[in-house]
Backbone as CSV, one residue per row, in Angstrom:
resi,resn,N_x,N_y,N_z,CA_x,CA_y,CA_z,C_x,C_y,C_z
1,MET,0.711,-1.086,-0.201,-0.115,-0.292,0.238,0.620,1.337,-0.278
2,TRP,2.243,1.049,0.513,2.986,2.467,0.781,4.068,2.770,0.069
3,ALA,4.405,3.704,-0.791,5.523,3.433,-1.029,6.742,2.683,-0.561
4,LYS,8.283,1.947,-1.120,9.068,1.760,-0.182,9.846,3.375,-0.506
5,ALA,10.822,3.590,0.831,11.297,3.710,1.373,12.555,5.126,-0.124
6,GLN,12.679,6.068,-0.374,13.901,6.642,-1.563,13.963,8.400,-1.450
7,ALA,15.104,8.587,-2.228,15.882,9.296,-2.083,15.350,9.994,-3.453
8,VAL,14.961,11.392,-3.407,14.546,12.048,-5.278,15.382,13.573,-4.423
9,GLY,16.445,13.453,-4.986,17.503,14.611,-4.961,17.402,14.662,-2.991
10,ASP,17.316,15.990,-3.060,17.763,16.185,-1.584,16.649,15.476,-0.709
11,TRP,15.491,15.226,-1.200,13.686,14.665,-0.545,13.842,13.353,-0.574
12,ARG,13.961,13.084,0.983,13.427,11.605,1.469,12.162,11.151,1.226
13,ILE,11.426,10.612,1.242,10.337,9.881,0.777,9.883,8.253,1.243
14,GLY,9.117,8.529,2.293,8.920,7.440,3.033,7.446,7.106,3.789
15,ASN,7.394,6.001,4.459,6.062,5.965,5.500,6.349,6.069,6.999
16,LEU,5.260,6.747,8.084,5.758,7.054,9.097,5.511,5.764,9.957
17,ASP,5.806,5.717,11.302,5.741,4.372,11.528,4.947,3.789,11.980
18,ALA,4.666,2.739,12.155,3.982,1.762,11.792,2.166,1.935,11.156
19,GLY,2.897,2.548,9.479,2.173,2.996,8.870,0.917,3.751,9.048
20,ALA,1.320,4.870,9.645,0.685,6.045,10.353,0.490,6.950,9.565
21,GLY,1.251,6.745,7.954,1.181,8.097,6.937,2.289,7.661,6.201
22,MET,2.999,8.718,5.121,3.604,8.880,4.561,4.321,10.149,4.539
23,TYR,5.581,10.408,4.330,5.916,11.400,4.400,7.028,12.211,2.798
24,ALA,7.206,13.106,2.929,8.287,13.908,2.035,9.174,15.074,2.737
25,ALA,10.345,14.933,3.366,11.376,15.985,3.454,12.266,15.957,3.193
26,THR,13.043,16.886,3.646,14.562,17.966,2.818,15.192,18.040,4.418
27,VAL,16.368,17.896,4.347,17.206,18.150,5.759,17.875,18.978,5.293
28,ASN,19.218,20.369,5.628,20.118,20.826,5.530,21.195,20.742,6.149
29,GLU,22.136,21.218,5.807,23.276,21.004,6.270,23.399,21.179,7.930
30,THR,22.546,22.052,8.698,22.576,22.837,10.042,21.122,21.433,10.739
31,GLN,20.961,20.584,9.917,19.811,19.308,10.417,18.450,20.123,10.749
32,SER,18.225,21.167,10.023,16.840,21.857,10.236,16.177,20.656,8.840
33,VAL,14.653,20.441,9.558,14.298,19.898,8.615,12.709,19.967,8.163
34,LEU,11.946,20.526,6.488,10.913,21.131,6.246,10.612,20.012,5.330
35,GLY,9.440,19.224,5.539,8.509,17.827,5.204,7.235,18.391,5.577
36,GLN,6.491,17.927,3.761,5.374,17.779,4.023,4.512,16.059,4.867
37,PHE,4.119,16.235,5.308,3.580,15.318,6.092,1.990,14.454,6.459
38,CYS,1.760,13.289,5.823,0.393,13.177,5.527,0.066,11.702,6.554
39,GLN,-1.149,11.588,7.687,-1.172,11.208,8.370,-2.681,9.882,7.469
40,ALA,-2.629,8.518,7.419,-3.343,7.904,7.515,-4.762,7.774,8.456
41,GLU,-5.406,8.360,7.847,-7.132,8.647,8.404,-8.273,8.138,8.138
42,GLY,-8.625,6.627,7.526,-9.724,6.303,7.299,-9.379,6.052,5.387
43,ASP,-10.414,6.613,5.359,-10.417,7.385,3.195,-9.694,8.554,3.525
44,ASP,-9.292,9.145,4.570,-8.536,10.483,4.372,-7.565,10.389,4.448
45,PHE,-6.601,11.661,4.056,-5.132,11.843,4.403,-4.879,13.499,4.345
46,PRO,-4.911,13.628,5.652,-4.906,14.701,5.885,-3.053,15.542,6.325
47,CYS,-2.980,16.089,5.596,-1.516,16.457,5.583,-1.436,18.115,5.966
48,TYR,0.550,18.118,6.342,0.505,19.205,6.733,2.237,19.491,6.393
49,TRP,2.842,20.633,6.458,3.895,21.018,6.361,4.360,21.516,8.022
50,LEU,6.010,20.900,7.614,6.183,20.930,9.026,8.026,21.173,9.197
51,LEU,8.034,22.016,9.426,9.262,23.369,9.663,10.228,22.196,10.511
52,SER,10.966,22.001,10.929,11.549,22.380,12.162,13.043,22.620,12.651
53,ILE,13.608,23.432,13.061,14.467,24.054,13.021,15.312,24.745,14.578
54,ASP,16.300,25.390,14.395,16.897,25.632,15.959,16.780,26.410,16.885
55,ILE,14.843,26.806,16.568,14.546,28.436,17.254,13.521,27.908,18.436
56,ASP,13.895,28.508,19.848,12.815,28.394,20.583,11.986,29.114,20.448
57,CYS,10.307,28.313,20.585,9.662,28.825,20.526,8.574,28.185,21.895
58,GLU,6.732,29.207,22.113,6.158,28.611,23.107,5.450,27.696,22.309
59,PRO,5.081,26.250,23.159,3.816,25.423,22.501,2.972,26.303,23.005
60,GLY,1.986,26.069,21.838,0.593,26.506,20.954,1.113,27.888,20.616
61,GLN,1.845,28.050,20.540,1.792,30.154,20.706,1.661,29.517,18.688
62,SER,1.449,30.908,17.771,1.603,31.172,16.717,1.921,31.817,16.334
63,TYR,2.964,31.967,15.331,3.987,33.216,15.116,3.836,33.697,13.046
64,ILE,3.786,34.612,12.534,4.217,34.805,11.586,4.985,34.718,11.055
65,VAL,5.503,34.571,9.509,6.370,34.656,9.556,6.637,34.999,7.460
66,LEU,7.512,35.106,7.042,7.288,35.853,5.779,8.434,34.909,4.864
67,VAL,7.289,34.261,3.856,7.895,32.839,2.919,8.224,33.966,1.352
68,ASN,9.473,33.668,0.931,9.480,34.107,-0.356,9.847,33.475,-1.052
69,ALA,9.911,33.313,-2.661,10.368,32.762,-3.458,10.647,33.629,-4.630
70,ASP,11.438,33.506,-6.180,11.533,34.005,-6.612,10.539,35.245,-7.423
71,HIS,8.792,34.761,-7.353,7.948,35.550,-8.135,6.904,35.566,-6.798
72,SER,7.281,35.968,-5.711,6.254,36.238,-4.627,6.983,35.849,-3.309
73,ALA,6.022,37.430,-2.670,6.712,36.734,-0.673,4.928,36.106,-0.468
74,VAL,4.915,36.091,0.979,3.384,35.918,1.300,4.025,35.615,3.163
75,PRO,2.886,36.864,3.862,3.281,36.204,5.429,2.070,34.637,5.358
76,LEU,2.334,34.254,6.142,1.725,32.225,6.149,2.024,32.569,8.128
77,GLU,1.168,31.884,8.495,1.331,31.650,10.246,1.699,30.065,10.203
78,MET,2.790,30.140,11.512,3.269,29.019,11.608,2.605,28.793,13.280
79,LEU,2.237,27.682,13.847,2.038,26.880,15.244,3.359,26.211,15.831
80,CYS,3.459,26.774,16.934,4.277,25.527,18.092,4.364,24.224,17.985
81,ALA,4.695,23.435,18.247,4.182,22.173,18.268,5.299,21.282,18.475
82,PRO,6.169,21.142,19.494,7.538,20.577,20.137,6.939,18.906,20.336
83,LEU,7.806,18.208,19.314,7.900,17.211,19.268,9.275,16.273,19.148
84,ALA,9.130,15.466,20.342,10.599,14.341,20.009,12.231,15.282,20.575
85,LYS,11.439,16.219,21.521,12.561,17.454,22.091,13.311,18.386,21.634
86,ALA,12.273,18.448,19.921,12.500,19.605,19.069,11.891,20.435,18.902
87,ASN,12.206,22.008,18.467,11.366,22.750,18.350,10.573,22.460,16.806
88,ARG,9.440,22.350,16.503,8.647,22.000,15.090,7.661,22.820,15.246
89,TYR,7.269,23.471,13.332,6.628,24.509,13.560,5.462,23.983,12.240
90,ALA,3.908,24.468,12.490,3.396,23.497,11.886,2.694,24.614,11.082
91,PHE,2.989,24.969,9.812,2.124,25.938,8.933,0.820,26.037,9.375
92,ARG,-0.639,26.507,9.470,-1.806,26.142,9.598,-2.431,26.014,8.798
93,ASP,-2.173,27.143,7.286,-2.979,26.260,6.108,-2.545,25.957,5.057
94,PHE,-2.315,24.652,5.136,-1.689,23.836,4.143,-2.473,23.978,2.654
95,ASP,-3.318,24.698,2.337,-3.540,25.511,0.838,-2.362,26.263,-0.135
96,LEU,-2.788,27.300,1.135,-1.887,28.674,1.283,0.048,28.296,0.901
97,THR,0.017,27.262,2.510,1.941,26.983,1.704,1.967,26.307,0.543
98,SER,1.440,25.191,0.248,1.399,24.904,-1.175,1.238,25.077,-2.325
99,SER,0.536,26.890,-1.992,0.484,27.428,-3.489,-0.069,28.474,-3.301
100,PRO,1.046,28.909,-2.451,0.851,30.728,-2.427,0.674,31.302,-3.673
101,PRO,-0.364,32.802,-3.333,-0.667,33.495,-4.660,0.834,34.152,-5.435
């Protein structure tokens, strides 16, 4: 049912533990992680973007960040969600994060 773990350029694609879903993520030289994670919940696959960086945050607090690319910049809201002793930030609006205006 799930794809085997594999590398595509700098990205890793694989399964979450115990078949809980799947992910595509990349890690930079400082071990910061950016990835898209999708959980298997019946016929639904709710997905979210997650950023793990070495910047402290208050659990449950939201932060506004400016995300830019060659063609545009957009402010996005991130939620501090510590997990496994690391600072994780989940983007609140999956669709806007995936396809900014």
